[in-house]
C-alpha positions in Angstrom: 3.8 -22.7 -38.3 3.3 -23.5 -34.6 1.9 -21.2 -32.0 2.8 -21.7 -28.4 0.7 -20.3 -25.6 1.5 -20.2 -21.9 -1.6 -20.4 -19.6 -1.3 -19.4 -16.0 -1.3 -22.6 -14.0 0.4 -24.5 -16.7 4.1 -24.7 -17.6 5.6 -23.0 -20.7 7.3 -26.3 -21.5 6.7 -29.7 -19.8 9.3 -30.9 -17.4 10.2 -34.6 -18.0 11.2 -35.3 -14.5 9.4 -37.7 -12.1 10.0 -35.2 -9.2 7.6 -32.7 -10.8 3.9 -33.2 -11.2 2.2 -32.6 -14.6 0.2 -29.6 -13.2 2.2 -26.6 -12.3 1.0 -23.4 -10.5 2.6 -20.1 -11.6 1.4 -17.3 -9.4 0.1 -14.0 -10.9 -0.1 -12.3 -7.5 2.6 -12.4 -4.7 2.7 -10.4 -1.6 2.7 -10.3 2.2 -0.7 -10.3 3.8 -1.1 -7.1 5.9 -4.8 -7.5 6.8 -7.4 -10.2 6.5 -11.2 -9.6 6.4 -13.7 -12.4 6.6 -16.6 -11.8 4.3 -19.9 -13.7 3.8 -19.5 -17.4 3.3 -15.9 -18.6 3.3 -14.5 -15.6 1.4 -11.5 -13.6 2.6 -10.4 -10.2 1.5 -6.6 -9.9 1.8 -4.8 -6.6 1.8 -1.2 -7.1 0.7 1.9 -5.0 1.2 1.6 -2.1 -1.2 -2.2 -1.9 -0.7 -3.3 -4.4 -3.3 -6.4 -6.4 -2.4 -7.5 -9.8 -3.5 -10.6 -11.9 -2.5 -10.4 -15.6 -2.3 -13.4 -17.9 -1.9 -11.8 -20.6 0.3 -14.5 -23.1 -0.6 -13.6 -23.1 -4.3 -9.9 -22.2 -4.4 -7.4 -25.0 -4.4 -5.0 -24.8 -1.5 -1.7 -26.0 -3.1 0.3 -28.2 -0.8 -0.2 -28.6 2.9 0.3 -24.9 3.8 -1.9 -22.9 6.2 -4.6 -20.4 5.6 -3.5 -16.9 4.4 -3.1 -15.0 7.7 -1.4 -11.6 8.3 2.3 -11.8 8.0 2.2 -14.7 5.6 3.4 -14.6 2.0 0.5 -15.4 -0.4 1.0 -16.7 -3.9 -2.2 -16.7 -5.9 -3.2 -17.5 -9.4 -6.0 -18.7 -11.7 -5.9 -22.0 -13.5 -8.3 -23.3 -16.1 -10.2 -25.1 -13.3 -10.3 -22.1 -10.9 -8.3 -20.1 -8.5 -5.5 -21.5 -6.3 -3.2 -20.2 -3.5 -0.3 -21.0 -1.3 0.3 -19.3 2.1 3.8 -19.4 3.4 4.9 -18.5 7.0 8.1 -16.6 7.6 9.4 -13.1 7.8 10.1 -10.5 5.1 13.7 -11.8 4.6 12.7 -15.5 4.4 9.4 -17.2 3.8 10.5 -20.9 4.2 9.3 -23.7 1.8 10.4 -27.2 2.8 10.7 -29.9 0.2 12.2 -31.1 -3.0 12.5 -29.1 -6.2 14.1 -28.9 -9.6 16.0 -26.0 -11.2 14.2 -25.0 -14.4 16.3 -22.2 -15.8 15.0 -18.9 -14.4 12.5 -20.8 -12.2 12.3 -23.3 -9.4 9.6 -26.0 -9.6 8.6 -27.7 -6.3 7.4 -31.3 -6.1 3.9 -30.1 -5.2 3.8 -28.1 -8.5 4.6 -24.5 -7.5 6.7 -22.7 -10.1 8.3 -19.5 -8.9 11.1 -17.3 -10.3 14.6 -17.3 -8.9 15.7 -14.0 -7.5 18.7 -12.2 -8.9 21.7 -13.5 -7.0 20.0 -16.8 -6.1 22.2 -18.9 -3.8 22.0 -22.6 -4.4 23.9 -23.3 -1.2 25.4 -26.8 -1.1 23.3 -28.1 -4.0 25.0 -29.4 -7.2 23.0 -30.0 -10.3 19.4 -29.2 -11.2 17.7 -31.6 -8.7 17.2 -30.6 -5.0 16.3 -34.1 -3.7 17.1 -33.8 0.0 14.0 -34.3 2.2 15.7 -31.9 4.7 16.1 -29.1 2.1 14.4 -25.8 2.4 14.1 -22.7 0.2 13.8 -19.0 1.2 11.3 -16.9 -0.8 11.3 -13.1 -0.6 8.2 -11.0 -0.2 7.9 -10.9 -4.0 7.6 -14.7 -4.2 11.1 -15.3 -5.7 13.5 -17.9 -4.4 16.6 -16.3 -2.9 18.5 -19.3 -1.5 18.5 -23.0 -0.6 19.5 -24.6 2.7 20.2 -28.2 3.5 
């Protein structure tokens, strides 16, 4: 009898595709930053839409991909992996937080080439894409304020 576990920061099942890295980041927190407070050291306290607060020690958290620091108005995706916390901050507006890059469709999820794994929103629009691979370097994905992918643009 086999027992399968899914650990935050790791995929439920490995993706055998050279586009996707071995390490995946699945967020446990997603929300729009309403306020940012700098604390001692390089720690920030973020107040998210809905009132939830999280603290991130920017010295020790992994910044996934080349996205900016988490400022007010940005979508923050945050999680804990076996080697510590990580985050992605994405600019945009409440209807579309834009992520540029390539990705692969993995059932109910999209997996970006930099390892971010997020759910597809109900009614996800693949745009002009055909097949599970989104290989265009000009491609961009809209995420909503919950961190789900709503559509693809090329």
